C-alpha positions as CSV (number, residue, x, y, z in Angstrom):
1,X,-18.7,17.1,7.8
2,X,-15.1,17.7,6.9
3,X,-13.3,14.8,5.4
4,X,-9.5,14.6,5.2
5,X,-7.9,12.0,2.9
6,X,-4.4,10.9,3.2
7,X,-2.3,9.4,0.3
8,X,-3.4,5.9,1.3
9,X,-7.1,6.7,0.7
10,X,-7.9,6.5,4.4
11,X,-10.1,9.3,5.7
12,X,-11.3,10.6,9.0
13,X,-13.6,13.4,10.0
14,X,-11.8,16.6,10.9
15,X,-13.1,19.3,13.1
16,X,-11.4,18.2,16.3
17,X,-9.2,20.8,18.1
18,X,-5.9,20.0,16.4
19,X,-6.5,16.3,16.6
20,X,-5.5,14.1,13.8
21,X,-8.4,12.5,11.9
22,X,-9.1,8.9,13.0
23,X,-6.6,9.0,15.8
24,X,-7.4,6.3,18.4
25,X,-9.8,4.6,16.0
26,X,-7.3,2.5,14.0
27,X,-8.9,-0.9,14.7
28,X,-12.5,0.2,14.7
29,X,-13.0,-0.1,10.9
30,X,-12.4,-2.9,8.5
31,X,-8.8,-2.0,7.9
32,X,-6.1,-1.3,10.4
33,X,-3.5,1.4,9.9
34,X,-0.9,-1.4,9.8
35,X,-2.8,-3.0,6.8
36,X,-2.7,0.3,5.0
37,X,1.0,0.7,5.6
38,X,1.7,-2.8,4.1
39,X,0.2,-1.8,0.7
40,X,3.2,0.2,-0.5
41,X,5.9,-2.5,0.2
42,X,3.5,-5.1,-1.2
43,X,3.1,-3.3,-4.5
44,X,6.9,-3.0,-4.7
45,X,7.3,-6.7,-3.9
46,X,4.7,-7.7,-6.6
47,X,6.4,-5.6,-9.2
48,X,9.8,-7.0,-8.3
49,X,8.6,-10.4,-9.6
50,X,7.2,-9.1,-13.0
51,X,5.7,-6.0,-14.7
52,X,2.0,-5.8,-13.9
53,X,-1.0,-3.6,-14.5
54,X,-3.1,-2.1,-11.8
55,X,-5.9,-4.6,-11.8
56,X,-3.5,-7.5,-11.3
57,X,-1.9,-5.7,-8.4
58,X,-5.3,-5.3,-6.8
59,X,-5.9,-9.0,-7.1
60,X,-2.6,-9.7,-5.5
61,X,-3.4,-7.4,-2.6
62,X,-6.5,-9.5,-2.1
63,X,-4.4,-12.6,-1.9
64,X,-2.5,-11.0,1.1
65,X,-5.8,-10.1,2.8
66,X,-5.4,-6.5,1.8
67,X,-8.3,-6.6,-0.7
68,X,-11.1,-4.2,-0.6
69,X,-8.7,-1.3,-0.9
70,X,-10.1,1.5,-3.0
71,X,-8.6,1.1,-6.5
72,X,-8.1,4.9,-6.8
73,X,-5.8,4.8,-3.7
74,X,-3.7,2.1,-5.3
75,X,-3.4,4.0,-8.6
76,X,-2.5,7.2,-6.6
77,X,0.3,5.2,-4.8
78,X,1.5,4.0,-8.2
79,X,1.5,7.5,-9.6
80,X,3.5,8.7,-6.6
81,X,6.0,5.8,-7.0
82,X,6.4,6.8,-10.7
83,X,6.9,10.5,-9.8
84,X,9.7,9.7,-7.4
85,X,11.3,7.1,-9.7
86,X,10.4,3.8,-8.0
87,X,8.4,2.5,-11.0
88,X,8.1,3.3,-14.7
89,X,4.9,2.6,-16.7
90,X,3.9,2.3,-20.3
91,X,0.8,1.4,-22.1
92,X,0.3,-2.3,-23.1
93,X,-1.7,-2.2,-26.3
94,X,-0.9,-5.7,-27.5
95,X,-1.3,-7.9,-24.5
96,X,-5.0,-6.9,-23.8
97,X,-8.2,-7.8,-25.5
98,X,-9.8,-4.5,-24.4
99,X,-8.5,-1.0,-24.1
100,X,-4.8,-0.6,-23.5
101,X,-3.6,-1.0,-19.9
102,X,-0.9,0.8,-18.1
103,X,1.8,-1.7,-17.1
104,X,4.2,-0.8,-14.2
105,X,7.8,-1.9,-13.9
106,X,10.1,-1.7,-10.9
107,X,13.2,0.5,-11.4
108,X,16.6,0.1,-9.7
109,X,15.5,2.8,-7.3
110,X,12.4,0.8,-6.6
111,X,14.4,-2.3,-5.9
112,X,16.6,-0.3,-3.4
113,X,13.4,1.0,-1.7
114,X,12.1,-2.6,-1.5
115,X,15.3,-3.7,0.2
116,X,14.9,-0.8,2.8
117,X,11.2,-1.9,3.2
118,X,12.4,-5.5,3.8
119,X,14.7,-4.4,6.6
120,X,11.9,-2.3,8.2
121,X,9.3,-5.1,7.9
122,X,11.7,-7.5,9.6
123,X,12.2,-5.0,12.5
124,X,8.5,-4.5,12.7
125,X,7.9,-8.2,12.9
126,X,10.3,-8.4,15.9
127,X,8.5,-5.6,17.6
128,X,5.1,-7.3,17.0
129,X,6.3,-10.6,18.3
130,X,7.6,-8.9,21.4
131,X,4.3,-7.2,21.9
132,X,2.4,-10.4,21.3
133,X,4.5,-12.1,24.0
134,X,3.4,-9.5,26.5
135,X,-0.3,-9.7,25.4
136,X,-0.3,-13.5,25.5
137,X,1.3,-13.6,28.9
138,X,-1.8,-12.0,30.5
C-alpha cells in the first residue's frame, strides 16, 4: 500500500487514478481536515502568550480538543515555522530537570502571520455559521 504524508502528518492511501489521498473521507476518521488546519494557528496563538517547548504545546492542543496529534507532526510544523521565520528556538538547559528542551518563541513575522490567521479564522467562522443555519433549517 502506498502512503502519502502531508506536512500535517495526515496520510491517505495513494494508488487512485489521479485522486488525492483521503479525498471524500475527511470526517470518517478521528480528526477532521478542519481540526488539522487549526493546529498551525493554534501553535502561533500559544506562542504569542509565552515561549514554550514542544511538549507544552502538545498539552495545549489537547485543551482545544486537538490532542492525539502525532508529536512528530507538531515538531515538523515548528521546524517549518522556524525555517520561514515565524518562530525562533533555542535550548533551555537551565529550566528543566531532565535533558535540555528546545523552547520556541514567536517572531515579529510570526505575530503578523497570527494576525492574518485571526482574520481568516473569523471569516471561516462566518461561513460555518451560515452553513449551520442551512443544515439546522432542515
